[in-house]
C-alpha positions, -999 to +999 in steps of 0.1 A: -453-353-822-457-377-792-440-411-794-459-443-788-443-445-753-454-410-744-489-417-756-491-449-735-478-430-705-504-403-709-531-430-713-519-447-681-520-414-662-556-409-673-563-444-660-549-435-626-570-403-626-600-426-633-589-445-602-592-413-581-627-406-596-639-441-585-625-437-550-638-402-547-673-412-558-674-441-535-665-418-505-697-398-508-721-415-533-735-439-506-747-410-484-778-404-505-787-441-510-785-451-473-822-445-467-831-468-496-806-494-484-820-493-448-856-495-461-848-527-480-822-544-458-833-529-425-807-526-397-808-488-392-785-491-362-757-503-385-761-477-412-731-455-401-709-485-408-718-485-445-697-454-450-672-458-421-661-494-430-649-482-464-631-452-452-615-470-423-600-498-444-588-474-471-569-454-444-555-485-427-542-503-459-527-473-477-492-476-461-493-514-465-500-512-502-471-487-505-447-510-488-458-540-508-453-520-540-416-518-533-414-556-536-440-564-562-443-531-582-472-507-585-486-521-617-493-555-603-508-541-571-529-515-589-545-544-609-550-565-577-564-535-558-588-526-586-599-562-589-607-564-552-627-531-556-647-545-585-655-579-568-665-560-536-688-538-557-706-568-571-710-583-536-724-550-524-749-549-552-760-585-544-762-580-506-792-596-489-786-580-454-766-552-437-739-576-424-731-588-459-730-552-472-707-540-444-683-569-449-682-561-486-676-524-478-646-534-456-632-554-485-638-526-510-619-503-486-589-526-489-589-523-527-595-485-525-564-482-503-543-493-534-564-472-558-561-440-537-525-443-527-505-460-554-511-434-581-493-408-560-464-431-555-463-436-593-463-399-599-435-394-574-412-422-587-420-426-624-425-390-636-402-360-641-411-329-620-432-310-645-453-340-654-456-350-617-470-316-608-496-318-636-505-354-628-510-347-590-532-317-599-553-337-622-557-365-596-567-341-568-592-323-591-607-356-603-611-369-567-626-336-554-651-332-582-661-369-579-666-365-542-687-334-547-710-349-573-712-383-557-744-375-537-762-361-568-752-392-589-762-415-561-796-399-558-802-400-595-792-437-599-813-447-569-844-429-582-839-442-617-828-478-615-823-487-578-796-484-552-779-516-561-767-500-593-747-474-573-723-504-567-728-523-600-717-492-620-682-496-606-677-529-625-674-517-661-654-486-650-630-508-630-626-533-658-618-505-682-592-491-658-575-525-655-574-529-693-558-495-697-532-502-671-523-536-685-519-522-720-503-488-713-484-487-680-448-498-683-432-497-649-395-493-641-384-504-606-359-525-587-377-550-564-369-546-527-361-581-514-361-573-477-384-592-453-418-576-451-425-560-417-456-579-408-455-569-371-453-533-381-482-537-406-504-554-380-497-531-351-502-500-373-535-514-385-548-521-350-537-487-337-553-468-366-586-488-364-588-481-326-580-444-331-606-440-359-633-458-339-625-436-309-628-405-331-661-417-345-675-424-310-665-389-298-685-374-326-717-393-318-746-375-302-742-395-270-707-408-269-700-437-245-669-425-226-660-460-214-658-471-251-638-440-259-614-447-231-609-484-240-603-475-277-579-447-267-559-471-245-556-497-273-546-470-298-519-456-274-505-490-263-505-506-297-492-473-313-463-473-288-455-509-298-456-499-334-430-472-329-409-496-309-410-524-335-404-500-364-372-487-347-358-523-348-373-534-381-349-541-410-373-525-435-400-507-416-435-499-430-428-462-421-392-452-417-388-435-383-364-408-397-394-393-415-407-381-381-374-363-375-377-344-409-390-311-396-399-297-430-418-329-440-437-332-407-446-294-406-463-299-440-481-330-426-495-311-396-505-282-419-524-306-442-539-324-411-559-292-403-565-282-439-582-315-448-603-311-417-615-278-432-623-295-465-645-320-446-661-291-427-670-271-459-682-302-478-703-315-449-718-284-434-724-259-462-752-281-478-767-287-444-765-249-437-784-243-469-811-268-460-814-261-423-811-223-422-825-213-456-850-242-461-835-252-495-841-286-510-814-313-508-806-307-544-803-269-541-783-274-509-759-296-527-757-271-556-743-244-533-710-264-534-709-266-572-688-233-576-664-247-549-660-280-568-655-263-602-630-238-589-611-265-569-605-283-602-594-250-617-571-244-588-554-278-592-549-271-629-532-238-621-506-254-599-482-264-627-480-230-644-479-212-610-450-233-598-429-222-628-426-187-613-434-191-576-420-211-547-439-238-530-438-217-498-454-187-515-482-207-531-491-226-500-489-197-477-509-173-499-535-200-507-538-208-470-546-172-462-573-173-489-587-205-473-588-186-440-607-157-456-633-182-468-638-196-433-640-161-419-668-153-443-687-183-429-680-171-394-695-136-400-725-148-420-757-139-402-788-160-400-806-135-422-777-131-447-781-140-483-774-177-492-750-163-518-725-156-490-723-194-486-716-198-523-690-170-522-672-186-493-673-220-511-659-205-543-630-187-525-623-219-505-625-241-536-599-223-558-575-217-529-578-253-517-571-265-552-538-245-553-528-254-518-535-291-520-519-296-553-488-277-543-486-294-509-487-329-524-457-320-545-439-303-516-444-333-493-426-355-519-399-328-525-391-327-487-378-363-486-351-384-502-360-401-535-360-436-520-385-425-493-411-409-516-434-440-513-436-443-475-436-405-472-466-403-495-483-431-476-478-415-442-490-381-456-522-398-469-528-414-435-523-381-416-547-363-440-573-390-435-570-389-397-571-351-397-602-350-419-619-375-395-607-361-362-615-324-370-649-334-383-656-354-351-645-325-330-669-302-349-697-327-345-690-328-307-693-290-307-726-291-326-740-317-303-730-297-272-748-267-287-779-288-291-778-302-256-773-267-241-803-254-261-825-283-249-816-277-213-821-239-217-856-244-231-866-270-204-877-297-227-897-275-251-876-289-279-861-323-285-829-336-301-848-354-329-864-320-338-830-304-341-818-333-363-849-329-384-845-292-390-811-298-408-830-316-436-856-297-457-876-329-462-878-337-425-884-301-415-917-301-434-931-324-407-921-302-377-946-279-359-945-246-377-943-225-345-910-243-335-892-239-369-879-204-363-865-214-329-849-246-342-833-227-371-819-201-347-803-229-326-790-246-357-774-213-369-758-208-335-743-243-338-730-237-373-716-203-361-695-220-334-683-245-359-671-217-382-653-200-353-636-233-344-626-237-380-610-202-380-588-215-352-579-247-370-571-228-402-549-204-383-530-233-368-525-247-403-510-214-414-488-213-383-471-245-394-461-228-428-439-206-406-426-235-385-416-253-417-379-246-427-389-254-463-360-277-470-362-297-503-345-329-515-315-309-528-306-294-494-316-322-470-289-331-445 
């Protein structure tokens, strides 16, 4: 029979999983409510910032929250981060214009940085191996399912009670989470009294923001290369300063010896590409269903349901599988299964059954669940115990950059396909028509004689994306062979 302490620990772990649900929902739920927001608040030119602002600040602040937790503890900072998230949600729901909404989204991203990152630090530092594996699997599954159903929930809330409640709904959930943490999470840690590396935190933030803005601009339909160049220069110069100052810092935000840990960095590069593939599947399979097969937005989203369900199943399988298999075997085998799913997408024809998309998503879902769950554990196992926090933070940052960068590269490929098609047909088609064909609602307003041609061009674009994705997935697998697979027990 479980003791009171064990029951409280289990309840606290459920609260942290709830944190992942909130962060995952917020990453995608806004996508379906943006039209309603723009209709009421106007400012269509700013709408991309509604999503970008949140993700940007979440990525930037994750390493900083981790470093602060070494001094102030994860419990206190989880409460502070969740409080920021809740207050920002209220502000978003009360927004009177797009500027107020975007500022609130920036603030929410700061809170989300703590909610997304600190649970993994807690799992790595507060739990024994068996419980850690299970907790990480549950967290990844919760985040993935929440991200997948976010657009469906957002659409339902908007249609039922209005878009503002997409943000207000966070308030009672966040307050419940804070209450559960206060009552049930009992942290054991020794405070780090070293001076906080403010120069490192600031330079890292500026470098990441510049890099993410550059990536976003590259993925635009008509990227401004001057803007890209300026942002690239800022990212490189400030990034170089960050590495210089971290080498001389007493207690750096990110210890430089992590970059010399070949096993740890190989896993990071592997996950860089794999999380890009997750973004590809989640972003383009629903669009594939709508644009090529003419499915409704709801049915297009439902294609991903098998993937989401099996991803959760895969993460729950990690703990029992690791009892009889090495991390290397699970990650490598799962990665080949992920590659198989991408290959299915690459060979799907325009006239193939839509069930091939569901099949690819299902294979991708269960294999991704196993690989991601095992990789999160393997990343922590590849570093010394006292570096689990910063190692987890750096891994989170690399995964976020990989997801964003790969998706922007694929967007650039798709836009190039569109431009070539427009030139080849001498103005017979326009870019707004190609954008419209990707949505079943907009496609209904297009000239019927152009629809077959537009769908063929869209299919060609998706086909090239799948081919690029095969290459990216192959690179990810390559790094499972570069990895020497050293663990904490045999680190030099």
